C-alpha positions in Angstrom: 11.8 -11.9 12.9 10.8 -11.1 9.3 8.5 -8.1 9.1 6.3 -6.8 6.3 7.5 -6.8 2.7 8.5 -3.2 1.9 9.8 -3.5 -1.7 9.8 -5.3 -5.0 12.0 -4.2 -7.8 13.1 -5.7 -11.2 16.3 -4.8 -12.9 18.5 -5.8 -15.9 22.0 -6.8 -15.0 25.4 -6.9 -16.7 28.5 -8.7 -15.4 32.2 -8.2 -15.9 35.2 -10.0 -14.4 37.4 -8.2 -11.9 41.0 -8.8 -11.1 41.3 -12.2 -9.3 42.3 -12.2 -5.6 44.1 -15.5 -5.1 42.8 -18.3 -7.3 39.1 -17.7 -7.2 37.1 -15.4 -9.6 35.6 -12.0 -8.7 32.8 -10.3 -10.6 31.2 -6.9 -10.8 27.5 -6.7 -11.5 25.7 -3.5 -12.5 22.0 -3.2 -12.5 19.3 -0.8 -13.5 15.5 -1.0 -13.1 12.6 0.0 -11.0 9.6 -1.0 -8.9 8.1 0.0 -5.5 9.9 0.6 -2.2 8.1 1.8 1.0 5.0 2.4 -1.2 6.8 4.7 -3.6 7.5 4.2 -7.3 11.3 4.1 -7.6 14.2 3.7 -10.1 17.3 1.7 -9.1 20.9 1.9 -10.2 23.6 -0.1 -8.4 26.9 -1.9 -8.7 28.2 -4.7 -6.5 31.1 -7.1 -6.4 30.9 -10.8 -5.7 33.8 -13.1 -4.8 33.6 -16.8 -5.3 34.6 -18.7 -2.1 36.4 -22.1 -1.9 33.1 -24.0 -1.4 31.6 -22.5 -4.6 29.3 -20.0 -2.9 29.6 -16.3 -3.5 30.0 -13.4 -1.1 28.5 -10.2 -2.5 28.8 -6.6 -1.4 27.4 -3.3 -2.5 29.4 -0.8 -0.4 27.1 2.3 -0.7 27.1 2.0 -4.5 23.3 1.7 -4.7 21.0 4.6 -5.6 17.2 4.7 -5.4 15.5 7.6 -7.1 11.9 8.7 -6.6 9.9 11.9 -7.5 10.7 13.6 -4.1 14.4 12.7 -3.7 16.9 9.9 -3.5 18.1 7.2 -1.2 21.4 5.3 -1.1 22.0 1.8 0.2 24.6 -0.7 1.2 24.1 -4.4 1.1 25.9 -7.7 1.6 24.8 -11.3 1.1 25.7 -14.9 0.3 24.8 -16.4 -3.0 25.0 -19.4 -5.3 24.9 -20.0 -9.0 21.7 -21.7 -10.2 21.6 -24.7 -12.6 20.2 -22.6 -15.4 23.1 -20.0 -15.3 21.5 -17.4 -13.0 22.4 -16.6 -9.4 20.5 -16.1 -6.1 21.6 -14.0 -3.1 20.2 -13.6 0.4 21.4 -10.9 2.7 20.9 -7.6 4.5 20.4 -4.0 3.2 20.5 -0.6 4.9 19.0 2.5 3.3 19.6 6.2 3.9 17.2 8.7 2.5 16.4 12.4 2.4 13.3 11.8 0.3 10.1 12.1 2.4 8.5 9.1 0.6 11.4 6.9 1.7 12.1 8.3 5.2 10.6 5.2 6.8 13.7 3.3 5.6 16.1 5.3 7.7 17.4 3.5 10.8 15.9 0.0 10.0 17.5 -3.2 9.0 16.1 -5.0 5.9 16.6 -8.5 4.5 16.3 -9.4 0.8 16.1 -12.0 -1.9 18.0 -11.1 -5.1 17.3 -13.6 -7.8 18.9 -13.3 -11.3 17.9 -15.5 -14.1 20.1 -16.8 -16.9 19.2 -13.8 -19.1 20.3 -11.3 -16.5 16.9 -10.2 -15.3 16.9 -9.7 -11.5 14.1 -9.5 -9.0 14.8 -7.8 -5.6 12.3 -8.5 -2.8 12.9 -6.6 0.5 11.4 -7.1 3.9 11.8 -5.1 7.2 13.8 -7.2 9.7 12.2 -6.7 13.1 
């Protein structure tokens, strides 16, 4: 069951192609931005890879390459999700994310599963909305 919304962040993204595995393209996306998470003002830096699948969807993964910074410390995260390209040239992903933090303000994120919406417009501006998964 979807719990309360615990985060909303905005970021700018950049993409680059990665070496192809088989005949379908693979991309790396880097992002940087900020917003709120668990009630704290945070900054975000991350990189993730997405692989196009035969049906045109994307599988994306951030294998512990995400960093959240706040005034009292940091958190890292790992995430995975399924996405699609949008008609206007953006992309949307839906998936799960897991945080690990030593920062007191983000300690409530330890040991919980979260789900997210990651929406990127054609200009590369992303919105990341996160909910606790109960």
